[in-house]
N, C-alpha and C positions, 0 to 999 in steps of 0.2 A: 452301227456297231455299239456306240455308247449306250443306246437304249437297251440293247441285249445285255450288256454288262450290268446295267442298273437292275434289270430284271433278275439276273443271276445273283446279284448282291442281295436283293430283296428276298429271293427264295432262300438264300443262306441264312439271313436273319430270321425268317419265318421258321425254318427248321431248328435253329438255335432256340427260339422261344418255345417251340413244341418240346424239344428235349429237356429244357429247364423245367417246363411245366410238368412233364412226365416225371422228372426226378423229384420235384416237390410233392406231387401226388403220391409217388411211391414212398417217400419219407413219411408223410402224414398217415398213409394207410398202414405203414409198418408200426408207427407209434400206436395207432388205434388198435391194431391187432394185439400188441403187447398189453395195452390197457385193458381191453376186453377179456383177454385170456387170463391175465394174472391178477388184476385188481377187481374187475366186475365178475370174474369167473364164469364167463359166458362167451364162447368163441363165435366169431363171425365167420360165415362160410366163404364170402366172396373176396376179401382183401388179398389173400395169398395168391389167388388166381389172377386177379387184376394187376397186382404188382409184377407178376411174371410176364404178363402180356404187355404191360407198359415198358418193362425192361427190354423186351424184344423190339418194340417200336423205337425206343430210345437208341438202341444200338444200331438199328438199320438207318435211322435218320442222322444220328450222330456220326456215323461212318462217312456219310456224304459231306457233312460239314468239315470233318477232319481232312478228307481228301481235298476239298477245295482250298483249305488253308494250308495244304501241304504238310500236314502233321503226322502222316503215316511214316513208318520206318523207311529210310532210304540209305543207300551206301554212297553218300555224296563225296566222300574222300576219294574213292576210286574215280568217279565221274570227273572230278575237278582236275585230275591229272591227264585226262584225254585231250587231244587236240580239238579245236573248235568243231570241225566237221564230224568227227567221231562222237564228240560230246552231244551235239545236236541230234545225230542219228540214234544214239543210244537212248536219249530222253524221249524222242519221238516213238521209238520202238516200244519203250516201256509204257508210254501213254496209250499207244495202239493196242498193246497186249491187255492192258487194264480195260480198255473199252470193249474189246472182244469178250473178255471174262464177264464184265458187267452185263452185257447184252445176253450172253448165254444164261447166266443166273436169272436174269429178268424173265427170259422166255420159259425156263423150266419152273421158276417160282410162280409165274402166272398160271401155268398148267396145274401145279400143285394146289394153288389157292382155289382154283375152280373145282378140283377133285374133292377137296375137303369141305366144300360148301354145305353138304347135307349134315355134316357132323356138328353137334351142339356141345358147347363147353359145359362141364358139370355144374359149376356154381353160378356163373353169370348167365347161363342159358342163352348164349349168343352163338351165331355161326362161327365155326373155326376159320372161315374164310377171312374174317376181320383180323384175326391174328396173323394168318399166313400172308395177308396182303402187305405186310411190312417188307417182305422179300422183294416183290416187284416194284413197290413204291421206292424203297431205298435204292434199288439197283437202277431205276429210271433216273433218279437224281445223280447217282454216281456216274452213269453213262453220259449225261449232259455235262457234268463237270469234267469228265475225261475228254470230251470233245473240246471244251473250252481250254483245258490244259494243253492239248495237242496244238490248237491254233496259236495259243500264246507262245509255246516253245518254238513253233515254226517261224514266227515273226519276231522273236526276241533278238535284240542286238547281241553280238557274241560276248560282250563283257557282262551282260546280265543273265547269261545262260548258265544256270547252276541248278543242281538237284534241290538245293534248299529254297531258292527263291522262285523256282519255275511255277 
């Protein structure tokens, strides 16, 4: 189990590095777009498209990081007032519903990615499957992290069982 947690920690750090790298690239490309458009007076064709695609990937991967760090919106005030049994049940139900949702979006996102494979992006001239792959990849990480959350909540001592720290 400790090796699995270390692997999940490593995957979270990797996703964080990828998100930060995507953000830096988006920032640099945005500055380059402005410089080329208004100073050099010659527009570049690809930066706007690449910024958009990097943003999609950053959101998909960043959502997984936020989920694992328990940074998504939660109504912890209500959960805190529940008795221990109901608190654990409601947190497990929430994690289970999240897992089902992530698996469904993964499945349909995978089919969508395969369906758009022949389409080519206008400026970068890459398959749109690379862009749409953000959906199943992000959902796969979210599903794995939801399973981890479910197991953690199942085995957490009653005094540590909260919506904020789960």
